C-alpha positions in Angstrom: 192.6 152.9 159.9 190.1 155.0 157.9 191.5 156.2 154.6 194.3 155.0 152.4 195.6 157.7 150.0 197.1 156.4 146.7 199.0 158.9 144.7 202.1 159.5 142.6 205.0 161.2 144.4 206.1 162.6 141.1 203.2 165.0 140.6 200.8 164.8 143.5 202.8 164.9 146.7 201.4 168.3 147.7 197.8 167.3 146.9 198.1 164.1 148.9 199.7 165.9 151.9 197.0 168.5 151.9 194.3 165.9 151.7 195.8 164.0 154.6 196.1 167.1 156.7 192.6 168.4 155.9 190.9 165.0 156.5 193.0 164.6 159.7 191.6 167.9 160.9 188.1 166.4 160.5 188.9 163.4 162.6 189.9 160.8 160.0 192.9 158.6 160.2 194.9 158.5 156.9 197.8 156.5 155.5 200.0 158.2 152.9 202.8 155.9 151.8 205.5 158.7 151.8 205.1 159.2 155.5 203.4 156.1 156.9 205.2 153.2 155.3 209.0 152.7 155.5 210.8 151.9 152.3 212.1 148.3 152.6 212.0 144.9 151.0 208.6 144.5 152.5 207.2 147.7 151.0 204.5 145.9 148.9 203.5 143.8 151.9 203.1 146.9 154.0 201.1 148.6 151.3 198.7 145.6 151.1 198.3 145.6 154.8 197.5 149.3 154.8 194.8 148.9 152.1 193.3 145.9 153.9 193.0 147.8 157.2 191.5 150.9 155.6 187.8 151.5 155.0 188.1 154.0 152.1 190.7 154.0 149.2 191.3 157.5 147.8 193.0 157.4 144.4 194.5 160.8 143.4 194.2 161.1 139.6 197.2 162.7 137.9 199.1 161.9 134.7 201.9 160.1 136.6 199.5 158.1 138.7 197.7 156.7 135.7 200.9 155.5 134.0 202.4 153.9 137.2 202.1 150.1 137.2 202.8 150.2 140.9 199.8 152.4 141.6 197.7 150.3 139.3 198.7 147.3 141.5 197.4 149.2 144.6 194.1 150.0 142.8 193.7 146.5 141.6 194.4 145.1 145.1 191.8 147.5 146.6 189.2 146.5 143.9 189.8 142.7 144.5 189.2 143.2 148.2 186.0 145.2 147.5 187.3 148.4 149.1 185.2 151.6 148.9 187.1 153.5 146.2 186.7 157.3 145.5 188.9 159.3 143.1 189.9 162.9 143.6 191.8 165.4 141.4 192.5 169.0 141.2 189.6 171.0 139.8 191.4 172.1 136.6 192.1 168.5 135.5 189.8 167.0 132.9 189.9 163.5 134.4 188.0 161.7 131.6 190.4 163.1 128.9 193.4 162.3 131.1 192.2 158.8 131.7 191.6 158.1 128.0 194.9 159.6 127.0 196.9 157.7 129.6 195.0 154.5 128.8 196.1 154.8 125.1 199.7 155.7 126.0 200.2 152.9 128.5 198.9 150.2 126.2 201.0 151.5 123.4 204.1 151.8 125.5 204.0 148.3 126.8 203.1 146.9 123.4 206.2 148.5 121.7 208.9 147.9 124.4 209.2 144.1 124.1 207.8 143.5 127.6 206.3 140.1 128.3 203.1 140.0 126.3 200.9 139.6 129.5 203.1 140.7 132.4 205.1 143.9 133.2 208.8 143.3 133.6 209.6 142.4 137.3 205.9 143.0 138.3 204.2 139.7 139.0 201.0 141.0 140.6 199.5 142.7 137.7 199.0 142.2 133.9 198.3 144.5 130.9 194.7 143.1 131.0 194.4 144.2 134.7 195.6 147.7 133.9 193.2 147.9 130.9 190.4 146.9 133.3 191.5 149.5 135.9 191.2 152.2 133.3 187.6 151.1 132.5 186.8 151.1 136.2 188.1 154.6 136.8 185.7 156.1 134.3 182.7 155.2 136.5 183.9 155.4 140.1 182.7 158.2 142.3 184.9 161.3 141.7 185.5 164.6 143.5 187.4 167.6 142.1 189.2 169.9 144.6 189.5 173.6 143.9 192.8 175.4 144.5 191.3 178.5 146.1 191.1 178.4 149.9 187.4 179.0 150.2 186.4 176.7 147.4 188.8 174.1 148.6 187.2 174.1 152.0 183.8 173.6 150.4 185.0 170.7 148.2 186.9 169.0 151.1 183.8 169.2 153.3 181.7 167.6 150.5 184.3 164.9 150.1 184.3 164.3 153.9 180.5 164.0 153.9 180.6 161.3 151.3 183.4 159.5 153.1 181.4 159.4 156.3 178.4 158.1 154.3 180.5 155.4 152.6 182.4 154.5 155.7 179.6 153.2 157.8 178.8 150.1 155.6 182.5 149.7 154.8 183.6 149.3 158.4 182.1 145.8 159.0 183.5 144.8 155.6 187.0 145.8 156.8 186.5 144.1 160.1 185.4 140.8 158.4 188.2 141.1 155.8 190.8 141.6 158.5 189.5 138.6 160.5 189.2 136.4 157.4 192.8 137.3 156.3 194.1 136.3 159.8 192.2 133.0 159.6 193.6 132.3 156.1 197.2 133.3 157.1 197.0 130.9 160.1 196.2 128.0 157.9 192.4 128.5 158.3 192.7 127.7 162.0 189.2 127.0 163.5 190.2 129.0 166.6 189.9 132.2 164.4 186.4 131.5 163.2 183.4 133.7 164.1 181.1 132.8 166.9 178.0 134.0 168.7 176.9 137.6 167.9 179.8 138.2 165.6 178.7 135.3 163.4 175.1 136.4 163.5 176.2 139.9 162.4 178.3 138.5 159.6 175.3 136.4 158.3 173.0 139.4 158.4 175.6 141.5 156.6 176.3 139.0 153.8 172.5 138.7 153.1 171.9 142.5 153.1 175.0 143.8 151.3 174.6 145.5 148.0 176.9 143.4 145.7 176.9 146.2 143.1 178.7 148.7 145.4 180.6 146.6 148.0 180.5 142.9 147.1 181.9 140.3 149.6 185.2 138.9 148.7 185.7 135.2 148.1 187.8 135.0 151.2 185.0 136.6 153.3 182.5 134.2 151.9 184.7 131.3 152.7 185.3 132.6 156.2 181.6 133.1 157.0 180.8 129.7 155.5 183.4 128.0 157.5 182.3 129.7 160.7 178.7 128.8 160.0 179.5 125.1 159.3 181.7 124.8 162.4 179.3 126.4 164.8 176.2 124.7 163.4 173.0 125.9 162.1 171.3 126.1 165.6 173.3 129.2 166.5 171.8 131.3 163.7 168.6 129.6 162.5 166.5 131.9 164.6 168.3 134.9 163.2 167.9 133.6 159.6 164.2 133.3 160.1 164.0 136.9 161.3 165.8 137.9 158.0 163.1 136.1 156.1 165.5 133.4 154.8 163.7 130.0 154.7 165.4 126.6 154.2 163.4 123.7 152.9 166.2 121.2 152.4 166.1 121.0 148.6 168.9 120.2 146.1 169.6 122.7 143.3 171.3 121.5 140.1 173.1 124.3 138.2 174.4 123.5 134.7 174.9 125.2 131.3 172.9 123.7 128.5 175.6 124.2 125.9 178.1 122.4 128.2 176.4 119.5 130.1 172.7 119.2 129.3 172.6 115.5 128.8 174.6 114.4 131.8 172.8 117.0 134.0 169.4 115.6 132.9 170.6 112.0 133.7 171.8 113.2 137.1 168.5 114.8 137.8 166.7 111.6 137.0 168.8 109.6 139.4 168.5 112.2 142.2 164.7 112.4 142.0 164.5 108.6 142.2 166.3 108.8 145.6 165.1 112.2 147.0 161.8 112.7 145.2 160.9 115.2 142.5 159.8 117.9 145.0 163.3 117.9 146.6 165.3 118.6 143.4 165.3 121.8 141.4 166.7 121.4 137.9 165.7 123.7 135.2 165.6 127.5 135.2 162.9 127.4 132.5 160.4 127.2 135.4 161.1 130.8 136.1 158.2 132.9 134.7 158.8 135.1 131.7 159.3 138.7 132.8 160.3 137.8 136.4 163.4 139.3 138.0 165.9 136.5 137.2 168.3 137.3 140.1 165.5 137.6 142.6 163.9 134.3 141.5 167.3 132.5 141.7 167.9 133.9 145.2 164.3 133.0 146.2 164.7 129.4 144.9 168.2 128.9 146.4 166.9 130.1 149.8 164.8 126.9 149.8 167.9 124.7 149.2 170.5 123.2 151.4 172.7 121.6 148.7 173.9 123.2 145.5 175.4 121.1 142.7 177.2 123.0 140.0 177.8 120.7 137.0 181.1 121.7 135.2 181.9 120.3 131.8 184.8 121.0 129.4 183.0 124.2 128.0 181.7 125.6 131.3 184.4 128.3 131.6 184.9 129.0 127.9 181.3 129.1 126.6 180.8 132.4 124.7 177.8 134.5 123.9 176.8 135.8 120.4 179.3 138.6 120.7 182.3 136.3 121.3 182.6 137.1 125.0 182.8 134.6 127.8 179.4 134.2 129.4 180.9 134.0 132.9 182.2 137.5 132.5 178.6 138.8 132.1 177.2 139.7 135.6 173.7 138.8 134.3 174.7 135.4 133.1 172.3 132.9 134.8 174.9 130.4 135.7 177.1 133.1 137.2 174.1 134.4 139.1 173.3 131.0 140.5 176.8 130.1 141.6 177.5 133.6 143.1 174.2 133.5 145.1 174.9 130.0 146.4 178.5 130.8 147.4 177.3 133.9 149.3 174.8 131.9 151.4 176.5 130.3 154.4 173.6 127.9 154.8 174.2 126.1 151.5 176.7 123.3 150.8 178.2 123.9 147.4 179.6 120.8 145.5 181.3 121.2 142.1 180.5 118.2 139.8 183.2 117.6 137.2 182.0 115.8 134.1 184.3 113.0 132.9 187.9 114.4 132.8 187.1 118.1 133.3 189.6 119.8 135.5 188.6 122.2 138.3 188.6 125.8 136.9 191.6 127.9 137.9 191.0 131.0 140.0 192.4 133.2 137.2 189.8 131.9 134.8 186.9 132.9 137.1 185.3 136.3 138.0 186.3 137.4 141.6 183.0 136.4 143.1 183.3 132.8 141.8 186.8 132.2 142.9 185.7 130.7 146.2 184.3 127.8 144.2 187.9 126.5 143.7 188.1 125.9 147.5 185.2 123.5 147.5 185.7 119.7 147.3 184.6 118.5 143.9 183.3 115.1 142.8 183.6 113.5 139.3 180.6 112.1 137.3 181.7 109.9 134.4 179.1 109.7 131.6 179.8 106.0 130.9 179.4 102.7 132.6 180.7 104.3 135.8 177.8 106.8 135.9 175.5 104.9 138.3 178.3 104.2 140.8 179.5 107.8 140.7 176.0 109.1 141.3 175.5 106.8 144.2 178.7 108.1 145.7 177.4 111.6 145.2 174.0 110.7 146.8 175.9 109.5 149.9 177.8 112.8 150.1 174.6 114.8 149.6 172.9 112.8 152.4 175.8 113.6 154.7 175.7 117.3 153.8 172.0 117.5 154.4 172.5 116.1 157.9 175.0 118.9 158.7 172.6 121.6 157.7 
């Protein structure tokens, strides 16, 4: 399936039908829920399946679409699964003004009507915060306006089709991997559904070349490729990894937040270098030169590591910046960059280290690209008389992980 068309039946049925017809004439396959999905108890399940199987998600901007929590659910689902999203509207519509006006009205409506403070009544898959985030997203996504006159409409639909073809090429492997990963996850993560051979090599190449700003891999895709890689063994892809310029020097990377776990991380570093040697353990980001591209240097350093330890204390999730915002919500936060980069590399074993009685973060507390962390087996380090024993147990685990790489 190529294109999923999301629209409101109340005020955009004709626009959606015309879009589907015109794009169909150009060779695209489209899914429009009014004609392609039967109304039933499984309607939302069918909608989700349609979005997952599509390469492009077209959102038709109208007044009714912007105030529909159900369409916001579809948009949020597409975003969470890193679908290529393009918005369209009729030419005479001032989309920015419409988005701003609808944003204000929706938040006001659900604040005044005694709905649950965070959830819509009878809608469990989306919150007020999610819809607020959707409105912000819609202001910056790629948009096309369609004229009503026949000649101008043909011009605009051809321009849209050209962009869809351009966007579709990199999206197709994403869709294929997402479909396979979803099947694997639905089947209880059955090893029989994992990637092998050329499929695995293609997936590894893709995850290292993908532009995370435009089409980031989902946590499920990362988990799927990682599991495939671990099950099949490094020998299947090490030659391909070298061709991609990805070196692996069997080092250990310690990621920590100074405001959260500086002391215990320093003590852990001291124990690890006693066992593995100083050259094998990377500890402090202060070794990155001033003026260097931080993300590039983190990636370069991690590509020389086989084990990534992320030290998580009580304040790891909640630490805020000088503006009162959570640091993990900032795409440029160095801890977020480190963990995201490690999770996306199928050649790195990621081990969460929980300090004292810290609980594993919940998926809902983490940005999308960090949620795969919650699937990793964690270890606890107690900063008391148990410390040496806990670290020795960790060393045994790290030794075992390095042998698997």
